N, C-alpha and C positions, 0 to 999 in steps of 0.2 A: 279060914279065907275071907276076905270081905266080898260083899255082895257086889260092888262095883256099880256103875252107873250105866243106864242104857244098855245092860247086857253085856258092858266091857269089863270084864274082870279076868283074873289070871287063868282060869279054865278056858275062856274064849280064845284069849291070846296064845294059849298053848296050841289050841286045836288049829288056829290059823297060822302062826308061826313057827310051830314046832318046839322051840326050847327057850329057856331063859338061864341066865348066869345067877347065881345066888351069892351075894356076897355077906359076910358077917363083920359088923363094925363093932370097934371097942368104943369105950366113952372117949379115948383120946382121938380115934378117927372121927367121931361125930363133933366133937369140939373143932377139930381141924378143918373139917368141911364148912362147918357154920362159919367159922372166922373167915376162910378162904372165900366163900362165896357170899358172905356178908348177909346170913340168914340169921334172923332173930328168932330164937327158941321161945315158943310159950311155957308156962309153968306146968311142971308134970314131975312125976318122983324120980323117973329114968331118963337119962339122956336120950337114948334111942326112942323113947316113948314122945319126948318133946319134938324130935326130928320127924316123927310119923304124925303128930298133931300139926305141925307145921305144913306139911304136905296136904293133910286133910282141910286145914284152914284156907290154903290156897285154892281149894275147890278143883284141884287138878287141872287147873288153867296154865300151870307152869311146868306139870310133871307129866310124864308118861311111862309106862313100863320099860325099864331097863334104860332110862335117860332122863336128863333134865333138858327140857328145850327153853 
C-alpha cells in the first residue's frame, strides 16, 4: 500500500468512509480508458503500471480515491 500524502491513504480512507470498491483492469480496459479520456500514458513495462504512473505524475491533483475529479 502506498504511503499517501498528508496522512491520506487507503487505510485512513477506510477508517473514515468504511469501504471501497476494487476494480481489476485488463490491458484492453486501460487502453480504452486512456483513449476515452485523452490520457497520455508515460513509458512503463505494463499498461496498468503506465496508468498508475500517470496518476502519480499528476500529483493527485486530478485524482481521488474511487473517483476521478
